[in-house]
C-alpha positions in Angstrom: -110.7 125.6 -154.5 -111.8 125.2 -150.9 -115.4 124.6 -152.0 -114.4 122.0 -154.5 -112.3 120.2 -151.8 -115.3 120.2 -149.4 -117.6 118.7 -152.0 -114.9 116.2 -153.0 -114.6 115.0 -149.5 -118.3 114.8 -149.1 -118.7 112.7 -152.2 -115.8 110.4 -151.4 -117.2 109.7 -147.9 -120.6 109.0 -149.5 -119.2 106.4 -151.8 -117.6 104.3 -149.0 -120.5 104.9 -146.6 -122.5 102.2 -148.4 -121.6 98.8 -149.9 -122.1 100.1 -153.4 -118.4 101.3 -153.7 -117.1 97.9 -152.6 -119.4 96.0 -154.9 -118.3 98.2 -157.8 -114.6 97.7 -157.0 -115.0 93.9 -156.6 -117.0 93.6 -159.9 -114.3 95.7 -161.7 -111.5 93.6 -160.4 -113.2 90.2 -161.0 -114.3 91.1 -164.5 -110.9 92.6 -165.4 -109.2 89.4 -164.3 -111.7 87.2 -166.0 -111.4 89.1 -169.3 -107.6 89.2 -169.1 -106.8 85.6 -168.2 -109.7 83.8 -169.9 -111.2 85.8 -172.8 -107.9 87.6 -173.5 -105.9 84.3 -173.4 -103.2 85.9 -171.3 -101.0 82.8 -170.8 -101.7 81.3 -174.3 -100.3 84.4 -176.1 -96.9 83.9 -174.6 -96.2 87.7 -174.6 -95.2 89.8 -171.6 -97.6 92.7 -172.0 -101.0 93.8 -170.7 -102.8 94.2 -174.1 -105.5 91.6 -173.1 -106.1 93.5 -169.9 -106.6 97.0 -171.5 -108.4 95.8 -174.6 -111.6 95.2 -172.6 -111.5 98.4 -170.6 -113.7 100.4 -173.0 -116.4 97.7 -172.7 -116.1 97.4 -168.9 -116.4 101.2 -168.6 -119.4 101.3 -170.9 -121.5 99.6 -168.2 -119.7 100.1 -164.9 -118.9 103.9 -165.2 -122.5 104.9 -166.0 -123.5 103.0 -162.8 -121.4 105.5 -160.9 -122.3 108.6 -162.8 -126.1 108.0 -162.8 -126.4 108.9 -159.2 -124.3 112.0 -159.2 -127.1 114.5 -159.9 -130.2 112.4 -160.4 -130.2 111.3 -156.8 -129.6 114.8 -155.6 -132.6 116.0 -157.6 -134.9 113.1 -156.6 -134.1 113.5 -152.8 -134.3 117.3 -153.0 -130.8 117.7 -151.5 -129.8 119.6 -154.6 -131.7 122.7 -153.3 -129.6 122.6 -150.1 -126.5 122.3 -152.2 -127.4 125.3 -154.3 -127.9 127.4 -151.1 -124.3 126.9 -150.2 -121.6 129.5 -151.1 -120.4 127.5 -154.1 -120.7 128.2 -157.8 -122.3 125.7 -160.1 -119.0 124.9 -161.7 -117.4 124.2 -158.3 -120.1 121.8 -157.4 -119.8 120.0 -160.8 -116.0 119.8 -160.4 -116.1 118.5 -156.9 -118.6 115.7 -157.7 -116.7 114.8 -160.9 -113.3 114.7 -159.3 -114.6 112.5 -156.5 -116.1 110.0 -159.0 -113.0 110.1 -161.1 -110.8 109.5 -158.1 -113.0 106.5 -157.1 -112.5 105.1 -160.6 -108.8 105.7 -160.2 -108.7 103.7 -157.0 -110.5 100.8 -158.7 -108.0 101.0 -161.6 -105.0 101.2 -159.2 -106.2 98.0 -157.4 -105.5 96.0 -160.6 -101.7 96.3 -159.8 -101.5 92.5 -159.1 -102.0 91.9 -162.8 -99.1 94.3 -163.5 -97.0 92.4 -160.9 -98.0 89.1 -162.6 -96.7 90.1 -166.0 -93.5 91.5 -164.5 -93.0 88.2 -162.7 -93.6 86.1 -165.8 -91.5 88.2 -168.2 -89.9 91.5 -168.9 -92.6 93.8 -170.2 -92.2 97.4 -171.4 -93.5 99.2 -168.3 -93.5 102.5 -170.1 -96.1 101.1 -172.5 -98.1 99.8 -169.5 -98.0 103.2 -167.8 -99.2 104.9 -171.0 -102.1 102.4 -171.2 -103.0 103.1 -167.6 -103.0 106.8 -168.4 -105.2 106.3 -171.4 -107.6 104.1 -169.4 -107.9 106.8 -166.6 -108.5 109.5 -169.2 -111.2 107.4 -170.9 -112.9 106.7 -167.6 -112.9 110.5 -167.0 -114.6 111.1 -170.4 -117.2 108.4 -169.6 -117.9 110.0 -166.2 -118.2 113.6 -167.6 -120.8 112.4 -170.1 -122.6 110.5 -167.5 -122.6 113.4 -165.0 -124.1 115.7 -167.6 -126.8 113.3 -168.5 -127.5 112.6 -164.8 -128.2 116.3 -164.3 -131.0 116.2 -166.9 -133.2 113.7 -165.1 -134.4 112.6 -161.6 -134.5 108.9 -162.7 -131.2 107.1 -162.2 -132.2 104.2 -164.5 -132.9 106.7 -167.3 -129.6 108.4 -166.7 -127.8 105.0 -166.8 -129.5 104.0 -170.1 -128.9 107.3 -171.9 -125.3 107.4 -170.7 -124.7 103.9 -172.1 -126.2 104.8 -175.4 -124.2 108.1 -175.8 -120.9 106.5 -174.7 -121.6 103.5 -177.0 -121.9 106.0 -179.9 -118.5 107.5 -179.0 -117.0 104.1 -178.9 -118.4 103.0 -182.3 -117.8 106.2 -184.2 -114.4 105.0 -185.5 -115.6 101.6 -186.5 -116.0 100.7 -190.3 -119.6 99.7 -189.5 -120.4 103.4 -188.7 -118.0 105.1 -191.2 -119.3 103.0 -194.1 -122.7 104.7 -193.6 -121.1 108.1 -194.4 -118.5 107.3 -197.0 -121.0 106.8 -199.8 -122.4 110.3 -199.7 -120.5 112.5 -197.1 -117.3 114.3 -197.9 -114.1 112.7 -196.6 -113.6 115.5 -194.1 -116.8 114.7 -192.4 -116.0 111.0 -192.3 -112.6 111.8 -190.8 -114.2 114.1 -188.2 -116.6 111.3 -187.1 -113.7 108.8 -186.9 -111.7 111.2 -184.8 -114.5 111.3 -182.1 -114.0 107.6 -181.3 -112.8 106.8 -177.8 -111.4 103.6 -179.2 -109.1 105.3 -181.7 -107.4 107.5 -179.1 -107.3 104.9 -176.4 -105.7 102.3 -178.8 -103.0 104.8 -179.5 -102.2 105.2 -175.8 -102.6 101.5 -175.2 -99.7 100.9 -177.6 -97.5 103.0 -175.5 -97.6 106.0 -177.8 -98.3 109.1 -175.6 -99.8 111.0 -178.5 -100.6 114.6 -177.3 -103.6 114.6 -179.6 -105.2 111.7 -177.7 -104.5 113.3 -174.3 -105.9 116.7 -175.6 -108.9 114.9 -177.1 -110.0 113.2 -173.8 -109.2 116.4 -171.9 -111.4 118.5 -174.2 -114.2 115.9 -174.0 -114.1 116.1 -170.2 -114.1 119.9 -170.2 -116.9 120.2 -172.7 -119.3 117.8 -170.9 -118.5 119.3 -167.5 -119.3 122.8 -168.8 -122.5 121.3 -170.3 -123.3 119.8 -166.9 -123.0 123.2 -165.2 -125.2 124.8 -167.9 -127.9 122.1 -167.5 -128.0 122.7 -163.8 -128.2 126.4 -164.2 -131.1 126.0 -166.6 -132.8 123.6 -164.2 -132.3 126.0 -161.3 -133.7 128.9 -163.3 -136.8 126.9 -164.2 
């Protein structure tokens, strides 16, 4: 745990040592506000809830989170600092966890800074804050899933741009897997069990459940398992790269 904490602090300090962190946070807050109040027609709906705010989170994360994850390992490999990291008395999984938790915490900070939108809806009406809290939980878990995928892909290449593009493509697949556009491709020939399995992989399906205020254990377990799977895959990829 001490090794994880050291790497965590190292990564958090690195984020705020450059303007990149502040640019990301400002972009996230500005886009969240614009999507909520303009595209989401927050005032025109006349309802005291944050559905317009959370509806756009998957699409914000699709491009903003890969921008964070692309540097996690690609930059280390390109600069050669990964060799120094591997000589430290830490296991590969500890290094992976330390970096992931720092990136996830950074995303959590950006998400927490959207509290003025929550204050606004409470000022204008009487929303169900339990539903809003569940939606925030779902958003944080989904951001973690995006990050875990991006971290694993970042470990496979030295090029941050390649890592960004591949992460967007893979995460886009996870978002679309529950849409009729994708499911219709399988319903004509595949068994229903396969179609249902593909639909169950969709981030949108599970996030929408939490966004409605339904703290479904299946949704929480799903995002948790996605994070665990990709983090283990991340450690395996780094082990293979180290061995080669």
